[in-house]
The first five atom37 places (N, CA, C, CB, O) and aatype in JSON, in Angstrom:
{
  "aatype": [12, 16, 11, 2, 10, 4, 2, 11, 16, 1, 11, 19, 3, 15, 14, 18, 6, 9, 17, 11, 7, 14, 0, 2, 13, 6, 17, 1, 19, 10, 1, 11, 18, 5, 2, 0, 6, 2, 6, 0, 11, 2, 6, 18, 0, 15, 17, 18, 4, 0, 19, 11, 15, 3, 12, 16, 18, 7, 6, 13, 6, 18, 7, 3, 16, 18, 19, 11, 3, 9, 11, 10, 18, 7, 19, 11, 5],
  "atom_mask": [
    [1, 1, 1, 1, 1],
    [1, 1, 1, 1, 1],
    [1, 1, 1, 1, 1],
    [1, 1, 1, 1, 1],
    [1, 1, 1, 1, 1],
    [1, 1, 1, 1, 1],
    [1, 1, 1, 1, 1],
    [1, 1, 1, 1, 1],
    [1, 1, 1, 1, 1],
    [1, 1, 1, 1, 1],
    [1, 1, 1, 1, 1],
    [1, 1, 1, 1, 1],
    [1, 1, 1, 1, 1],
    [1, 1, 1, 1, 1],
    [1, 1, 1, 1, 1],
    [1, 1, 1, 1, 1],
    [1, 1, 1, 1, 1],
    [1, 1, 1, 1, 1],
    [1, 1, 1, 1, 1],
    [1, 1, 1, 1, 1],
    [1, 1, 1, 0, 1],
    [1, 1, 1, 1, 1],
    [1, 1, 1, 1, 1],
    [1, 1, 1, 1, 1],
    [1, 1, 1, 1, 1],
    [1, 1, 1, 1, 1],
    [1, 1, 1, 1, 1],
    [1, 1, 1, 1, 1],
    [1, 1, 1, 1, 1],
    [1, 1, 1, 1, 1],
    [1, 1, 1, 1, 1],
    [1, 1, 1, 1, 1],
    [1, 1, 1, 1, 1],
    [1, 1, 1, 1, 1],
    [1, 1, 1, 1, 1],
    [1, 1, 1, 1, 1],
    [1, 1, 1, 1, 1],
    [1, 1, 1, 1, 1],
    [1, 1, 1, 1, 1],
    [1, 1, 1, 1, 1],
    [1, 1, 1, 1, 1],
    [1, 1, 1, 1, 1],
    [1, 1, 1, 1, 1],
    [1, 1, 1, 1, 1],
    [1, 1, 1, 1, 1],
    [1, 1, 1, 1, 1],
    [1, 1, 1, 1, 1],
    [1, 1, 1, 1, 1],
    [1, 1, 1, 1, 1],
    [1, 1, 1, 1, 1],
    [1, 1, 1, 1, 1],
    [1, 1, 1, 1, 1],
    [1, 1, 1, 1, 1],
    [1, 1, 1, 1, 1],
    [1, 1, 1, 1, 1],
    [1, 1, 1, 1, 1],
    [1, 1, 1, 1, 1],
    [1, 1, 1, 0, 1],
    [1, 1, 1, 1, 1],
    [1, 1, 1, 1, 1],
    [1, 1, 1, 1, 1],
    [1, 1, 1, 1, 1],
    [1, 1, 1, 0, 1],
    [1, 1, 1, 1, 1],
    [1, 1, 1, 1, 1],
    [1, 1, 1, 1, 1],
    [1, 1, 1, 1, 1],
    [1, 1, 1, 1, 1],
    [1, 1, 1, 1, 1],
    [1, 1, 1, 1, 1],
    [1, 1, 1, 1, 1],
    [1, 1, 1, 1, 1],
    [1, 1, 1, 1, 1],
    [1, 1, 1, 0, 1],
    [1, 1, 1, 1, 1],
    [1, 1, 1, 1, 1],
    [1, 1, 1, 1, 1]
  ],
  "atom_positions": [
    [[-54.73, -84.66, -13.93], [-53.73, -85.18, -14.84], [-53.27, -84.03, -15.74], [-54.29, -86.37, -15.68], [-54.08, -83.21, -16.19]],
    [[-51.98, -83.97, -15.99], [-51.43, -82.91, -16.84], [-51.54, -83.28, -18.31], [-49.97, -82.64, -16.47], [-51.56, -84.46, -18.68]],
    [[-51.6, -82.25, -19.13], [-51.72, -82.44, -20.57], [-50.34, -82.76, -21.16], [-52.32, -81.18, -21.24], [-49.33, -82.24, -20.69]],
    [[-50.31, -83.59, -22.18], [-49.08, -83.92, -22.87], [-48.79, -82.81, -23.9], [-49.17, -85.32, -23.56], [-49.46, -82.74, -24.94]],
    [[-47.82, -81.98, -23.63], [-47.48, -80.86, -24.51], [-46.55, -81.28, -25.65], [-46.83, -79.75, -23.7], [-46.24, -80.46, -26.52]],
    [[-46.1, -82.52, -25.66], [-45.16, -83.01, -26.68], [-45.8, -84.06, -27.57], [-43.92, -83.58, -26.02], [-45.1, -84.91, -28.12]],
    [[-47.12, -84.03, -27.74], [-47.83, -85.06, -28.47], [-47.87, -84.83, -29.98], [-49.23, -85.17, -27.96], [-48.28, -85.72, -30.72]],
    [[-47.47, -83.68, -30.43], [-47.48, -83.37, -31.86], [-46.08, -83.62, -32.44], [-47.93, -81.91, -32.1], [-45.09, -83.14, -31.88]],
    [[-46.0, -84.34, -33.54], [-44.71, -84.68, -34.14], [-44.04, -83.44, -34.72], [-44.88, -85.75, -35.22], [-44.66, -82.65, -35.44]],
    [[-42.76, -83.28, -34.39], [-41.97, -82.16, -34.9], [-40.97, -82.63, -35.94], [-41.23, -81.47, -33.75], [-40.75, -83.83, -36.11]],
    [[-40.38, -81.68, -36.64], [-39.33, -81.95, -37.62], [-38.01, -82.19, -36.89], [-39.19, -80.77, -38.64], [-37.85, -81.79, -35.73]],
    [[-37.08, -82.85, -37.56], [-35.8, -83.21, -36.96], [-34.97, -81.97, -36.56], [-35.0, -84.08, -37.92], [-34.17, -82.05, -35.64]],
    [[-35.16, -80.86, -37.23], [-34.38, -79.67, -36.91], [-34.99, -78.83, -35.79], [-34.22, -78.82, -38.14], [-34.41, -77.81, -35.4]],
    [[-36.15, -79.22, -35.26], [-36.75, -78.51, -34.12], [-37.36, -79.52, -33.13], [-37.83, -77.5, -34.6], [-38.57, -79.49, -32.9]],
    [[-36.54, -80.4, -32.55], [-37.06, -81.43, -31.64], [-37.46, -80.84, -30.29], [-36.02, -82.52, -31.43], [-37.09, -79.72, -29.95]],
    [[-38.23, -81.62, -29.52], [-38.59, -81.21, -28.17], [-37.36, -81.25, -27.27], [-39.7, -82.11, -27.61], [-37.15, -80.35, -26.45]],
    [[-36.54, -82.29, -27.42], [-35.34, -82.47, -26.6], [-34.26, -83.13, -27.44], [-35.63, -83.31, -25.32], [-34.55, -83.79, -28.44]],
    [[-33.01, -82.95, -27.02], [-31.87, -83.64, -27.61], [-31.11, -84.31, -26.48], [-30.95, -82.65, -28.43], [-30.78, -83.68, -25.47]],
    [[-30.84, -85.59, -26.66], [-30.06, -86.37, -25.7], [-28.83, -86.89, -26.42], [-30.91, -87.55, -25.09], [-28.9, -87.26, -27.59]],
    [[-27.68, -86.94, -25.71], [-26.44, -87.45, -26.31], [-25.88, -88.54, -25.43], [-25.4, -86.32, -26.5], [-26.01, -88.51, -24.2]],
    [[-25.23, -89.53, -26.09], [-24.69, -90.66, -25.35], [-23.4, -91.16, -25.96], [0.0, 0.0, 0.0], [-22.81, -90.5, -26.81]],
    [[-22.94, -92.34, -25.52], [-21.68, -92.91, -26.0], [-21.75, -93.24, -27.49], [-21.32, -94.16, -25.2], [-22.84, -93.37, -28.05]],
    [[-20.59, -93.38, -28.13], [-20.47, -93.7, -29.57], [-21.15, -92.62, -30.42], [-21.08, -95.09, -29.87], [-21.69, -92.91, -31.49]],
    [[-21.12, -91.39, -29.93], [-21.73, -90.25, -30.63], [-23.22, -90.43, -30.9], [-21.02, -90.03, -31.94], [-23.74, -89.92, -31.88]],
    [[-23.9, -91.17, -30.02], [-25.35, -91.3, -30.15], [-26.0, -89.96, -29.91], [-25.91, -92.36, -29.18], [-25.6, -89.22, -29.0]],
    [[-26.99, -89.64, -30.72], [-27.8, -88.44, -30.53], [-29.26, -88.8, -30.79], [-27.33, -87.28, -31.48], [-29.62, -89.23, -31.89]],
    [[-30.08, -88.63, -29.76], [-31.5, -88.86, -29.88], [-32.19, -87.51, -29.96], [-32.05, -89.7, -28.68], [-32.03, -86.68, -29.06]],
    [[-32.94, -87.28, -31.0], [-33.75, -86.07, -31.11], [-35.2, -86.5, -30.92], [-33.53, -85.33, -32.5], [-35.77, -87.21, -31.75]],
    [[-35.79, -86.05, -29.84], [-37.15, -86.45, -29.47], [-38.14, -85.63, -30.29], [-37.41, -86.26, -27.93], [-38.27, -84.42, -30.12]],
    [[-38.84, -86.32, -31.18], [-39.79, -85.65, -32.08], [-41.23, -85.75, -31.59], [-39.69, -86.25, -33.45], [-42.08, -84.96, -32.0]],
    [[-41.5, -86.71, -30.71], [-42.85, -86.86, -30.16], [-42.79, -87.72, -28.91], [-43.82, -87.48, -31.2], [-42.05, -88.71, -28.85]],
    [[-43.59, -87.34, -27.9], [-43.76, -88.14, -26.69], [-45.21, -88.58, -26.65], [-43.35, -87.34, -25.39], [-46.12, -87.75, -26.78]],
    [[-45.44, -89.86, -26.49], [-46.8, -90.4, -26.55], [-47.6, -90.21, -25.27], [-46.74, -91.85, -26.87], [-48.83, -90.22, -25.31]],
    [[-46.91, -90.04, -24.14], [-47.6, -89.91, -22.85], [-47.04, -88.71, -22.09], [-47.44, -91.21, -22.01], [-45.95, -88.23, -22.37]],
    [[-47.82, -88.23, -21.12], [-47.29, -87.18, -20.26], [-46.3, -87.81, -19.27], [-48.45, -86.44, -19.49], [-46.21, -89.03, -19.17]],
    [[-45.56, -86.97, -18.57], [-44.48, -87.45, -17.69], [-44.99, -88.36, -16.58], [-43.75, -86.27, -17.07], [-44.31, -89.32, -16.21]],
    [[-46.17, -88.08, -16.05], [-46.73, -88.91, -14.97], [-47.0, -90.33, -15.45], [-48.02, -88.28, -14.42], [-46.66, -91.29, -14.76]],
    [[-47.61, -90.47, -16.62], [-47.91, -91.81, -17.14], [-46.65, -92.53, -17.61], [-48.91, -91.7, -18.29], [-46.55, -93.75, -17.49]],
    [[-45.69, -91.79, -18.15], [-44.41, -92.41, -18.55], [-43.72, -93.06, -17.36], [-43.48, -91.36, -19.17], [-43.17, -94.16, -17.48]],
    [[-43.76, -92.39, -16.21], [-43.09, -92.9, -15.02], [-43.69, -94.23, -14.56], [-43.19, -91.87, -13.89], [-42.99, -95.05, -13.96]],
    [[-44.97, -94.45, -14.83], [-45.64, -95.69, -14.43], [-45.49, -96.81, -15.47], [-47.12, -95.42, -14.2], [-45.75, -97.97, -15.17]],
    [[-45.08, -96.47, -16.68], [-45.05, -97.42, -17.79], [-43.61, -97.77, -18.16], [-45.78, -96.83, -19.01], [-42.89, -96.95, -18.72]],
    [[-43.18, -99.0, -17.84], [-41.8, -99.38, -18.15], [-41.56, -99.53, -19.65], [-41.46, -100.69, -17.45], [-40.4, -99.58, -20.08]],
    [[-42.61, -99.59, -20.44], [-42.47, -99.71, -21.9], [-42.79, -98.4, -22.63], [-43.37, -100.82, -22.42], [-43.06, -98.41, -23.83]],
    [[-42.76, -97.28, -21.91], [-43.02, -95.98, -22.53], [-41.98, -95.72, -23.61], [-43.0, -94.84, -21.46], [-40.81, -96.07, -23.47]],
    [[-42.42, -95.1, -24.7], [-41.49, -94.83, -25.8], [-41.7, -93.43, -26.35], [-41.65, -95.87, -26.92], [-42.75, -92.82, -26.18]],
    [[-40.66, -92.95, -27.03], [-40.7, -91.66, -27.73], [-40.39, -91.92, -29.19], [-39.68, -90.64, -27.11], [-39.64, -92.85, -29.53]],
    [[-40.96, -91.12, -30.06], [-40.62, -91.16, -31.47], [-39.39, -90.27, -31.65], [-41.83, -90.69, -32.4], [-39.43, -89.08, -31.32]],
    [[-38.31, -90.84, -32.17], [-37.03, -90.13, -32.23], [-36.37, -90.24, -33.6], [-36.09, -90.67, -31.17], [-36.64, -91.15, -34.38]],
    [[-35.51, -89.27, -33.85], [-34.54, -89.34, -34.94], [-33.21, -89.6, -34.26], [-34.52, -88.01, -35.85], [-32.78, -88.82, -33.41]],
    [[-32.54, -90.69, -34.62], [-31.33, -91.11, -33.93], [-30.19, -91.24, -34.92], [-31.55, -92.44, -33.19], [-30.35, -91.78, -36.02]],
    [[-29.02, -90.72, -34.5], [-27.82, -90.95, -35.31], [-26.67, -91.28, -34.38], [-27.49, -89.72, -36.2], [-26.65, -90.9, -33.21]],
    [[-25.69, -91.99, -34.94], [-24.5, -92.4, -34.19], [-23.4, -92.72, -35.19], [-24.81, -93.63, -33.26], [-23.56, -92.51, -36.39]],
    [[-22.29, -93.21, -34.67], [-21.19, -93.64, -35.55], [-21.64, -94.77, -36.48], [-19.98, -94.1, -34.71], [-21.1, -94.94, -37.57]],
    [[-22.63, -95.53, -36.04], [-23.09, -96.69, -36.81], [-24.08, -96.34, -37.92], [-23.72, -97.68, -35.89], [-24.4, -97.19, -38.75]],
    [[-24.57, -95.09, -37.94], [-25.52, -94.69, -38.98], [-24.87, -93.78, -40.02], [-26.72, -93.99, -38.36], [-25.56, -93.2, -40.86]],
    [[-23.55, -93.67, -39.96], [-22.78, -92.9, -40.95], [-23.26, -91.45, -41.06], [-22.86, -93.56, -42.32], [-23.29, -90.88, -42.15]],
    [[-23.63, -90.86, -39.91], [-24.02, -89.46, -39.88], [-25.44, -89.17, -40.32], [0.0, 0.0, 0.0], [-25.85, -88.01, -40.35]],
    [[-26.2, -90.19, -40.67], [-27.6, -90.01, -41.1], [-28.53, -90.34, -39.94], [-27.92, -90.9, -42.34], [-28.2, -91.16, -39.09]],
    [[-29.7, -89.72, -39.92], [-30.69, -90.01, -38.9], [-31.54, -91.2, -39.31], [-31.58, -88.79, -38.64], [-31.9, -91.36, -40.48]],
    [[-31.85, -92.04, -38.33], [-32.81, -93.12, -38.51], [-33.99, -92.82, -37.58], [-32.18, -94.54, -38.2], [-33.79, -92.39, -36.44]],
    [[-35.19, -93.05, -38.06], [-36.4, -92.67, -37.33], [-37.11, -93.89, -36.77], [-37.35, -91.89, -38.25], [-37.14, -94.95, -37.4]],
    [[-37.68, -93.73, -35.57], [-38.46, -94.81, -34.99], [-38.71, -94.59, -33.52], [0.0, 0.0, 0.0], [-38.23, -93.61, -32.93]],
    [[-39.47, -95.5, -32.92], [-39.77, -95.43, -31.5], [-38.61, -96.01, -30.69], [-41.08, -96.18, -31.18], [-38.01, -97.01, -31.08]],
    [[-38.32, -95.36, -29.58], [-37.23, -95.77, -28.71], [-37.75, -95.77, -27.28], [-35.99, -94.85, -28.86], [-38.48, -94.86, -26.89]],
    [[-37.37, -96.79, -26.5], [-37.79, -96.83, -25.1], [-37.19, -95.66, -24.34], [-37.39, -98.16, -24.45], [-36.01, -95.36, -24.47]],
    [[-38.02, -95.01, -23.54], [-37.59, -93.87, -22.73], [-36.5, -94.31, -21.75], [-38.78, -93.25, -21.97], [-35.53, -93.58, -21.54]],
    [[-36.67, -95.49, -21.16], [-35.69, -95.94, -20.16], [-34.3, -96.1, -20.76], [-36.13, -97.27, -19.55], [-33.31, -95.85, -20.08]],
    [[-34.2, -96.51, -22.04], [-32.9, -96.65, -22.68], [-32.24, -95.28, -22.93], [-33.05, -97.41, -24.01], [-31.04, -95.11, -22.72]],
    [[-33.03, -94.33, -23.36], [-32.49, -92.99, -23.6], [-31.99, -92.39, -22.3], [-33.55, -92.07, -24.24], [-30.9, -91.82, -22.25]],
    [[-32.78, -92.52, -21.25], [-32.39, -91.94, -19.95], [-31.23, -92.69, -19.3], [-33.58, -91.93, -19.01], [-30.45, -92.09, -18.55]],
    [[-31.1, -93.98, -19.58], [-30.01, -94.77, -19.02], [-28.68, -94.44, -19.66], [-30.31, -96.24, -19.17], [-27.68, -94.3, -18.96]],
    [[-28.66, -94.31, -20.98], [-27.41, -94.12, -21.71], [-27.13, -92.68, -22.14], [-27.41, -94.99, -22.9], [-26.0, -92.36, -22.49]],
    [[-28.15, -91.82, -22.12], [-27.98, -90.47, -22.63], [-27.97, -89.4, -21.56], [0.0, 0.0, 0.0], [-28.33, -89.62, -20.41]],
    [[-27.53, -88.21, -22.0], [-27.54, -87.02, -21.15], [-28.3, -85.95, -21.91], [-26.08, -86.56, -20.78], [-28.01, -85.68, -23.08]],
    [[-29.27, -85.34, -21.24], [-30.08, -84.31, -21.87], [-29.24, -83.05, -22.11], [-31.32, -83.99, -21.01], [-28.52, -82.6, -21.21]],
    [[-29.33, -82.51, -23.3], [-28.54, -81.32, -23.66], [-29.31, -80.05, -23.39], [-28.14, -81.36, -25.12], [-28.8, -78.96, -23.63]]
  ]
}
């Protein structure tokens, strides 16, 4: 089994990944709870993210987001 290299929480200005989607959505991945192999098996896998969009008035909101939603609607930058 591979080690999870993204298990430590980062600051919003140095995320592990940035994903962008419709309505100016931007997900900044600050922590991944599982390695990629376990995420693929878990339909409820989530990442801790800072998210902003047109609906957040340019401010980031923090929380867990399902990986499948980010990958479905977003494009990795």
